Backbone bond lengths (Angstrom), bond angles and torsions (degrees), N, CA, C in turn:
res aa  C-N    CA-C-N  psi(-1)  N-CA   C-N-CA  omega(-1)  CA-C   N-CA-C  phi
1 M - - - 1.452 - - 1.522 109.23 -
2 G 1.307 115.43 152.85 1.453 121.32 178.27 1.513 111.39 -81.05
3 E 1.298 116.08 -141.04 1.454 121.58 179.97 1.524 110.62 -70.86
4 L 1.331 116.05 134.42 1.467 120.38 178.58 1.518 110.71 -64.47
5 D 1.325 116.37 140.32 1.461 121.09 177.58 1.521 111.94 -118.78
6 R 1.332 116.70 -48.53 1.461 119.81 -176.40 1.515 111.65 -156.52
7 Y 1.324 113.93 160.33 1.462 122.33 171.33 1.518 107.54 -109.03
8 V 1.309 116.72 141.52 1.464 121.67 175.99 1.528 106.80 -119.28
9 I 1.326 115.56 114.25 1.464 122.06 179.31 1.525 107.08 -103.64
10 R 1.322 115.62 123.90 1.465 120.37 176.26 1.524 107.68 -113.99
11 Y 1.340 115.29 142.28 1.462 118.79 -178.21 1.515 111.48 -154.40
12 G 1.308 115.75 162.53 1.458 121.95 178.99 1.516 109.71 176.10
13 Q 1.323 116.24 179.91 1.462 120.56 -178.12 1.524 112.43 -97.07
14 D 1.318 116.79 3.28 1.466 122.56 175.01 1.530 107.06 -123.88
15 D 1.332 116.87 113.50 1.465 119.05 -174.83 1.518 113.97 -64.05
16 E 1.323 117.47 -14.52 1.465 121.95 176.99 1.531 112.18 -93.40
17 N 1.342 117.15 -7.47 1.460 121.40 -175.68 1.528 109.16 -146.65
18 L 1.318 115.95 80.23 1.460 121.36 -179.90 1.522 108.53 -82.72
19 T 1.323 115.96 98.66 1.466 121.72 -168.58 1.524 114.67 -89.04
20 E 1.322 117.43 -16.46 1.468 120.44 -178.64 1.523 109.64 -100.44
21 E 1.345 115.16 154.22 1.466 119.37 -177.66 1.513 110.43 -147.36
22 V 1.327 115.23 138.92 1.460 122.93 172.83 1.517 106.55 -126.07
23 V 1.327 116.67 133.01 1.459 121.48 176.12 1.530 107.47 -111.11
24 V 1.317 116.01 120.79 1.462 122.10 178.88 1.520 107.19 -103.88
25 T 1.313 116.32 111.28 1.469 121.35 -178.69 1.528 110.11 -84.63
26 N 1.308 115.76 173.31 1.461 123.75 178.97 1.530 111.08 61.27
27 A 1.322 116.40 43.23 1.465 121.85 -176.11 1.524 112.43 -62.58
28 Q 1.312 117.90 -31.97 1.471 120.42 -178.71 1.524 110.70 -59.28
29 A 1.325 116.72 -40.03 1.464 120.71 -179.21 1.519 112.20 -78.41
30 Q 1.343 117.02 -15.68 1.456 120.72 -176.80 1.527 110.90 -120.75
31 A 1.316 117.21 45.37 1.462 121.09 -174.89 1.526 112.98 -60.94
32 E 1.317 118.15 -26.98 1.462 121.32 176.65 1.519 109.42 -113.86
33 M 1.290 116.31 44.48 1.452 121.57 -173.27 1.518 113.36 -78.18
34 S 1.328 113.97 162.83 1.460 121.01 167.63 1.522 105.87 -129.71
35 Y 1.303 115.77 157.38 1.456 119.52 -177.48 1.522 108.15 -145.44
36 A 1.321 117.10 129.44 1.467 121.91 179.58 1.522 109.46 -104.22
37 I 1.313 115.76 131.46 1.462 121.64 175.98 1.520 107.18 -105.86
38 S 1.318 116.60 120.24 1.460 120.71 -177.27 1.525 110.80 -104.13
39 G 1.323 115.21 167.84 1.455 120.76 175.10 1.515 114.58 79.81
40 L 1.337 117.65 19.82 1.459 119.92 179.93 1.524 110.08 -80.11
41 D 1.320 116.94 136.37 1.456 122.11 175.06 1.526 109.69 -70.34
42 N 1.332 115.48 161.41 1.463 119.85 174.96 1.517 110.28 -58.64
43 G 1.319 115.99 149.03 1.454 121.62 178.51 1.509 111.12 129.67
44 I 1.298 115.62 -172.70 1.468 121.31 178.94 1.528 108.78 -94.62
45 W 1.311 115.60 129.71 1.461 122.98 178.26 1.525 108.64 -115.19
46 Y 1.322 114.78 144.49 1.467 122.19 -178.71 1.527 108.84 -117.09
47 F 1.333 115.84 143.66 1.464 121.55 -174.72 1.522 110.74 -137.35
48 T 1.330 114.73 148.68 1.460 121.72 170.40 1.528 107.32 -145.43
49 I 1.314 116.68 160.16 1.467 120.54 -178.95 1.520 109.33 -136.80
50 Q 1.321 114.84 147.89 1.465 122.30 173.61 1.520 107.70 -131.50
51 V 1.319 115.49 156.95 1.457 122.52 177.42 1.517 107.83 -116.70
52 Q 1.331 116.06 136.14 1.464 121.03 177.20 1.518 108.42 -117.86
53 D 1.339 116.46 138.59 1.459 119.44 178.12 1.528 111.07 -96.24
54 T 1.314 115.93 176.13 1.461 121.17 -175.88 1.526 112.95 -68.17
55 S 1.339 117.83 -14.63 1.464 121.46 175.59 1.520 112.33 -88.40
56 G 1.330 116.55 -2.77 1.457 120.51 -179.97 1.517 114.63 92.63
57 L 1.337 116.88 -1.68 1.468 119.85 178.03 1.516 109.11 -73.91
58 I 1.331 116.54 135.58 1.458 120.77 -177.43 1.527 109.86 -121.64
59 S 1.309 115.71 141.31 1.459 120.86 -178.78 1.526 110.83 -72.90
60 E 1.309 114.64 166.76 1.458 119.99 170.21 1.527 107.24 -67.09
61 P 1.333 117.46 152.54 1.474 118.71 177.12 1.527 110.79 -63.47
62 S 1.322 115.44 146.40 1.456 120.12 174.43 1.532 108.97 -67.18
63 D 1.322 116.11 169.72 1.454 119.31 171.46 1.532 108.22 -60.20
64 V 1.301 116.00 147.11 1.461 121.33 179.53 1.525 108.48 -74.62
65 V 1.334 115.66 133.22 1.463 122.27 173.42 1.524 108.24 -116.45
66 S 1.324 116.55 158.92 1.469 119.14 -178.58 1.523 110.61 -127.81
67 K 1.320 114.24 158.68 1.455 122.42 177.07 1.517 108.15 -145.60
68 S 1.317 116.73 131.05 1.458 121.71 176.77 1.529 108.40 -89.09
69 V 1.325 117.42 126.95 1.460 122.77 -179.17 1.525 108.44 -109.73
70 Q 1.327 115.59 127.39 1.461 122.48 175.67 1.512 108.52 -135.98
71 S 1.343 116.20 140.07 1.466 117.69 179.82 1.503 111.43 -87.01
């Protein structure tokens, strides 16, 4: 891949249907970034991430990871 442009984080409560999306721009400056998603309901949430370069090429999604949220 060329120069990093953005990260695309997809998430949801169904690992086969990640319906929510966050796009983090300026990926080159945040190569070791972290990102917190707030407002999640209780339950198990699934996440995947992709990287897009400045030419518009996007990586395959990462393996799905999960996190249990409890208030």
